[in-house]
C-alpha positions in Angstrom: -48.5 -76.5 -5.3 -45.3 -76.6 -6.7 -42.7 -74.0 -6.0 -40.9 -72.6 -8.9 -37.2 -73.0 -8.9 -35.3 -69.9 -8.4 -32.4 -69.4 -10.7 -29.8 -67.0 -9.5 -28.0 -66.6 -12.8 -31.1 -65.5 -14.7 -32.1 -63.1 -11.9 -28.7 -61.3 -12.1 -29.3 -60.3 -15.7 -32.8 -58.8 -15.1 -33.3 -55.3 -13.8 -35.4 -55.6 -10.6 -36.7 -52.0 -11.0 -39.4 -51.1 -13.5 -40.5 -47.7 -14.9 -44.1 -47.1 -15.7 -44.9 -47.1 -19.4 -44.8 -43.7 -21.1 -42.9 -42.1 -18.2 -39.7 -41.4 -20.1 -41.4 -40.0 -23.2 -42.6 -36.7 -21.7 -40.0 -36.4 -18.9 -37.7 -33.8 -20.5 -40.5 -31.6 -21.6 -42.0 -31.6 -18.0 -38.7 -30.7 -16.4 -38.0 -27.9 -18.9 -41.5 -26.5 -18.3 -40.8 -26.3 -14.5 -37.5 -24.5 -14.8 -37.7 -20.6 -14.6 -36.7 -18.6 -17.6 -33.2 -17.0 -17.3 -31.3 -14.6 -19.5 -28.8 -16.2 -21.7 -26.1 -13.6 -21.2 -24.8 -12.3 -17.9 -24.4 -8.6 -17.5 -20.8 -7.6 -16.9 -20.1 -4.9 -14.5 -17.9 -2.1 -15.7 -15.4 -1.1 -13.0 -13.9 2.3 -13.5 -10.3 3.2 -12.8 -11.4 5.4 -9.9 -13.1 2.5 -8.2 -10.0 0.4 -8.6 -7.7 3.1 -7.2 -10.0 4.2 -4.3 -8.6 1.6 -1.7 -5.0 2.6 -2.5 -5.9 6.3 -2.3 -7.5 5.7 1.2 -4.4 3.8 2.3 -2.0 6.6 1.1 -4.2 9.2 2.8 -4.1 7.3 6.1 -0.3 7.0 6.0 0.0 10.7 5.3 -2.3 11.5 8.1 -0.3 9.4 10.5 2.9 11.0 9.3 1.5 14.5 10.0 0.3 13.5 13.4 3.7 12.2 14.4 5.4 15.2 12.9 3.1 17.4 14.9 3.7 15.5 18.2 7.5 15.4 17.7 7.6 19.1 16.6 5.8 20.3 19.6 8.2 22.0 22.0 7.8 24.0 25.1 8.6 27.7 24.6 12.1 28.3 25.6 12.9 31.3 27.8 16.4 32.6 28.4 17.8 29.2 29.3 19.3 27.0 26.7 19.6 24.0 29.1 16.9 23.0 31.5 19.6 22.3 34.2 20.7 26.0 34.2 18.4 28.2 36.1 18.8 31.8 37.0 18.4 32.3 40.7 18.8 35.4 42.7 19.9 34.7 46.3 20.4 37.6 48.7 23.9 38.0 50.3 22.5 37.6 53.8 21.3 34.1 53.0 24.7 33.1 51.6 26.3 34.1 54.9 23.7 32.1 56.8 24.4 29.0 54.6 28.1 29.2 55.2 27.5 29.6 59.0 25.3 26.5 58.9 28.1 24.6 57.0 30.6 25.6 59.7 28.4 24.5 62.5 27.8 21.1 60.7 31.5 20.5 60.3 32.1 21.3 63.9 29.4 18.9 64.9 30.9 16.1 62.8 34.4 16.8 64.2 33.1 16.6 67.7 31.3 13.3 67.0 34.3 11.6 65.4 37.1 13.2 67.4 37.3 10.4 70.0 37.2 7.7 67.4 40.0 9.2 65.4 42.1 9.7 68.5 41.6 6.0 69.4 42.5 4.9 65.9 45.8 6.9 66.0 46.7 5.4 69.4 46.1 1.9 68.1 48.1 2.6 65.0 51.1 3.7 67.1 51.1 0.6 69.2 
């Protein structure tokens, strides 16, 4: 047996893949038959002006709602009685208690004087020397 000589140059020109006979003749008809029918024109949706403005309307309503809430919170005040300043308070103290307070103050000053009398005396002596 003789082996045939293999020529590379000739093999490059040939297509190694083959299609069966009659395959390409009915191919497009078969593909088109398998595809589903579809409408030629797409239906366009009609969007009304109200549908376009609805998000903006909701946004504006939310801002107005927030504004009203803040106005309500900042406008809320405690009822004012006779006082105009919370630091001023009307108090009624009996005269007897005022005398007692002044007696307590005098006693406290006498106590402080007794405590520091010796220290003050020593400081004066040291200052003289």
